[in-house]
C-alpha positions as CSV (number, residue, x, y, z in Angstrom):
1,M,-31.4,-4.4,51.0
2,S,-28.1,-2.6,50.7
3,Q,-26.3,-0.9,47.7
4,E,-23.4,-3.3,48.3
5,L,-25.8,-6.2,48.0
6,E,-27.6,-4.7,45.2
7,L,-24.2,-4.0,43.2
8,I,-22.8,-8.0,43.6
9,L,-26.1,-8.9,42.0
10,N,-26.3,-6.8,39.6
11,G,-22.6,-7.9,38.7
12,Y,-24.0,-11.9,38.7
13,R,-26.7,-11.2,36.7
14,L,-24.5,-9.5,34.0
15,E,-22.2,-12.5,34.1
16,F,-25.2,-14.4,33.6
17,A,-26.3,-12.7,30.8
18,A,-22.8,-13.1,29.3
19,I,-22.6,-16.8,30.1
20,T,-26.1,-16.8,28.4
21,Q,-24.9,-15.3,24.9
22,E,-21.8,-17.8,24.7
23,M,-23.6,-20.7,25.1
24,K,-25.8,-19.7,22.5
25,H,-22.6,-18.5,20.1
26,L,-21.3,-21.8,21.2
27,R,-24.9,-23.4,20.1
28,A,-25.0,-21.5,17.0
29,D,-21.0,-22.7,15.9
30,L,-22.0,-26.7,16.7
31,V,-25.2,-26.2,14.4
32,K,-22.8,-25.2,11.7
33,E,-20.2,-28.1,12.4
34,K,-22.4,-30.9,12.2
35,K,-24.0,-29.1,9.0
36,A,-20.5,-28.6,7.9
37,D,-19.7,-32.3,8.5
38,T,-22.5,-33.4,5.8
39,L,-20.7,-31.3,3.1
40,P,-17.6,-32.8,0.6
41,E,-14.6,-31.7,0.7
42,W,-14.9,-29.9,-2.6
43,I,-18.1,-28.0,-3.6
44,D,-18.7,-27.6,-7.6
45,L,-20.8,-24.1,-8.4
46,R,-24.0,-25.9,-8.6
47,R,-24.2,-27.4,-5.9
48,A,-23.0,-24.3,-4.3
49,A,-25.9,-22.6,-5.9
50,E,-28.4,-25.0,-4.5
51,L,-26.8,-24.2,-1.0
52,K,-27.4,-20.6,-1.5
53,G,-29.8,-20.1,-3.3
54,G,-31.4,-16.9,-4.4
55,P,-30.1,-15.8,-8.2
56,A,-30.0,-19.1,-10.7
57,Y,-27.3,-21.4,-11.8
58,E,-26.7,-19.1,-14.7
59,T,-26.6,-16.0,-12.8
60,Y,-23.8,-17.7,-10.5
61,R,-22.0,-19.1,-13.3
62,T,-21.9,-15.7,-15.6
63,K,-21.1,-13.2,-12.6
64,S,-17.7,-14.5,-11.0
65,F,-18.0,-11.8,-8.6
66,L,-21.4,-13.4,-6.8
67,Q,-19.2,-16.7,-6.9
68,P,-17.6,-18.5,-4.1
69,C,-14.7,-16.3,-3.3
70,C,-15.7,-13.8,-5.6
71,G,-14.8,-16.9,-8.4
72,R,-11.3,-16.8,-6.9
73,N,-9.5,-20.4,-4.7
74,S,-11.3,-22.7,-7.0
75,K,-9.7,-25.9,-8.0
76,L,-10.3,-27.9,-11.2
77,I,-12.0,-31.6,-10.0
78,G,-13.2,-33.5,-12.6
79,G,-12.6,-30.8,-15.2
80,R,-15.6,-28.7,-12.3
81,K,-15.0,-25.7,-10.7
82,C,-14.5,-26.6,-7.4
83,W,-14.0,-24.9,-3.4
84,K,-12.9,-26.0,0.0
85,R,-16.1,-26.7,1.7
86,E,-14.9,-23.6,4.2
87,E,-14.8,-21.3,2.0
88,I,-18.3,-22.4,1.2
89,I,-19.6,-22.7,4.5
90,Q,-18.0,-18.7,4.4
91,W,-19.9,-17.6,1.3
92,L,-22.9,-18.7,2.6
93,G,-23.7,-16.1,4.8
94,V,-22.7,-13.8,2.5
95,T,-25.6,-11.4,1.0
96,D,-26.1,-8.8,-1.3
97,S,-25.0,-5.7,2.1
98,G,-22.1,-7.9,3.1
99,L,-21.0,-8.2,-1.1
100,L,-18.8,-5.3,-1.2
101,E,-16.4,-6.2,2.4
102,Y,-16.1,-10.0,0.9
103,A,-15.2,-9.0,-2.6
104,G,-12.3,-6.3,-1.2
105,T,-11.0,-9.5,0.6
106,Y,-10.1,-10.7,-2.5
107,K,-8.9,-8.0,-4.2
108,V,-12.1,-7.8,-7.0
109,S,-14.4,-5.2,-8.1
110,I,-17.4,-5.5,-8.3
111,P,-20.4,-3.8,-10.8
112,E,-21.6,-0.4,-8.9
113,N,-25.1,-1.0,-9.1
114,Y,-23.6,-4.1,-6.5
115,A,-21.7,-1.8,-4.7
116,R,-24.3,0.4,-4.2
117,R,-26.2,-2.5,-2.7
118,S,-24.0,-2.9,0.1
119,K,-23.8,0.4,1.5
């Protein structure tokens, strides 16, 4: 096989790999959208904690930096602290390793023991 033909085939392989990767991302986005459609417009802390898992509800309740938007951007709905669906979806993916960066977007400081986990 000539070098020119080999280069062309490698180019096609790279393009195919890029298209495959993009399709995976599009599928993942579609799954997220479908899940988002099942969530209400406003979500209270108890429901958010159930969706995320991990710590008990009381931990989320007493440590605002662990809450969606680090406790910020909430609105009272029926006397309960609630956040928009989109904010909850973003928060669901935050782990301790990403907490420092996430808190920084809301200009919230977090305790040193949690900050160490983010490094």
